[in-house]
C-alpha positions in Angstrom: 0.0 0.0 0.0 1.4 3.4 -1.0 0.8 6.4 1.2 0.5 10.0 0.1 0.8 13.2 1.9 -2.1 15.7 1.3 -2.0 19.4 2.1 -4.5 22.0 1.0 -4.7 25.8 1.7 -7.7 27.7 0.6 -8.0 31.4 1.2 -6.2 33.3 3.9 -4.0 31.0 6.0 -3.6 33.3 9.0 -4.6 31.6 12.2 -5.0 28.2 10.4 -3.0 25.4 11.7 -2.9 22.4 9.4 -1.9 18.9 10.3 -0.4 16.4 8.0 -2.6 13.6 6.9 -1.3 10.3 5.5 -3.7 8.5 3.3 -3.6 5.6 0.9 -3.0 6.2 -2.8 -6.7 5.7 -3.7 -7.9 8.1 -1.0 -5.3 10.6 -2.1 -6.5 10.4 -5.7 -10.1 10.9 -4.6 -9.2 13.9 -2.4 -7.2 15.4 -5.3 -10.2 15.1 -7.6 -12.5 16.9 -5.2 -10.0 19.6 -4.4 -9.5 20.7 -8.0 -12.5 22.9 -8.2 -11.7 24.9 -5.1 -9.7 28.1 -4.8 -6.2 27.5 -3.5 -3.8 24.7 -3.9 -3.8 21.0 -3.3 -0.4 19.2 -3.2 -0.1 15.5 -3.1 3.4 14.2 -2.7 4.5 10.6 -2.5 6.5 10.3 0.6 7.3 6.6 0.8 8.6 6.0 -2.7 11.0 9.0 -2.7 12.1 8.4 0.8 12.9 4.7 0.2 15.0 5.6 -2.9 16.8 8.4 -1.1 17.6 6.2 1.9 18.8 3.5 -0.5 21.1 5.9 -2.4 22.5 7.4 0.8 23.1 4.0 2.3 24.9 2.8 -0.8 27.1 6.0 -1.0 27.9 5.7 2.7 28.9 2.0 2.2 31.1 2.9 -0.8 32.8 5.7 1.2 33.5 3.4 4.2 34.9 0.6 2.0 37.1 3.2 0.2 38.5 4.5 3.5 39.2 1.0 4.8 40.8 0.0 1.5 43.0 3.1 1.5 44.0 2.4 5.1 44.9 -1.2 4.4 46.8 -0.3 1.2 48.9 2.3 3.1 49.6 -0.1 5.9 50.7 -2.8 3.5 53.0 -0.4 1.7 54.5 0.7 5.0 55.1 -3.0 6.0 56.6 -3.8 2.6 59.0 -0.8 2.8 60.0 -1.8 6.4 60.6 -5.4 5.3 62.7 -4.2 2.3 64.9 -2.0 4.5 65.5 -4.8 7.0 66.0 -7.6 4.5 69.8 -7.4 4.7 71.5 -9.8 7.0 71.5 -8.6 10.6 74.7 -10.4 11.6 77.9 -11.6 9.9 79.1 -15.2 9.9 82.2 -16.2 11.8 84.3 -16.8 8.7 83.7 -13.3 7.3 84.6 -11.7 10.7 87.8 -13.8 10.8 88.8 -12.2 7.4 89.0 -8.7 9.0 92.6 -7.7 9.9 93.9 -8.0 13.5 97.0 -6.7 15.3 98.5 -7.0 18.8 98.3 -3.9 20.9 101.4 -2.2 22.3 101.2 0.9 24.4 103.6 2.6 22.0 100.7 2.7 19.4 98.6 5.1 21.6 100.3 8.2 20.3 99.6 7.2 16.7 96.5 8.7 15.0 95.1 5.2 14.3 94.8 3.7 17.7 92.6 4.8 20.6 93.4 3.5 24.1 89.9 2.2 25.0 87.6 -0.3 23.4 84.3 1.4 22.6 82.3 -1.8 23.1 83.4 -3.0 26.5 84.9 0.4 27.6 88.1 -1.2 28.9 91.5 0.2 28.3 93.7 -1.8 25.9 96.6 -3.6 27.5 99.9 -4.7 25.9 99.6 -8.0 24.1 95.8 -7.9 23.5 94.5 -8.7 20.1 92.6 -5.9 18.3 90.5 -6.2 15.2 90.3 -3.3 12.7 87.1 -2.7 10.8 87.0 -1.2 7.3 86.2 2.2 8.8 89.6 2.0 10.7 88.0 1.7 14.1 89.7 -0.8 16.4 88.2 -3.0 19.1 89.1 -6.0 21.2 88.8 -8.8 18.8 86.6 -10.8 21.2 84.3 -7.8 21.7 83.9 -6.9 18.0 83.6 -10.5 16.9 80.7 -11.0 19.3 79.2 -7.7 18.1 79.3 -8.6 14.4 78.1 -12.2 14.8 75.3 -11.5 17.3 74.2 -7.8 17.2 74.7 -6.1 13.9 76.7 -5.7 10.7 77.8 -2.2 11.4 80.6 -0.4 13.3 79.5 0.3 16.9 81.1 3.8 16.7 80.3 5.2 13.2 77.6 2.8 12.1 79.5 2.0 8.9 77.9 -1.0 7.3 80.1 -4.1 6.9 79.7 -6.4 3.9 79.3 -10.0 5.0 80.7 -11.2 1.7 77.8 -13.6 1.0 
């Protein structure tokens, strides 16, 4: 059953309060036929058909907007995860054989005055003692060989001081 909204104003509308009346389609058509001969205006508007279509369109548009926002969010998240994985896909440690290929020398206190050798290991923060074995990284920083070997095989492939990236050779 379709419902129609009927309003009619005849003459001066001052002081007249009109209420909305919902009637069936047949009653609306009958009222419209009788109101044609009168002075004034008679408006019959279909409220249900237009409202149902409008609600359907608004619901569909809202659904499309929500799905679009979710898709954009998921796409951005996946792009960020892929970039993160690509950045961190390099090996995080070096193998023991590659570390053993780095040059070593025996520390002597006479080396302290040279520009190349510091007097403290930057990893364990202990002063070098005569006879200790030091390993030199490609960036020319030196460390106790035990300290830097552990660092490169367990913690990272970069110099603990300057962050220079080592090549594992693989």
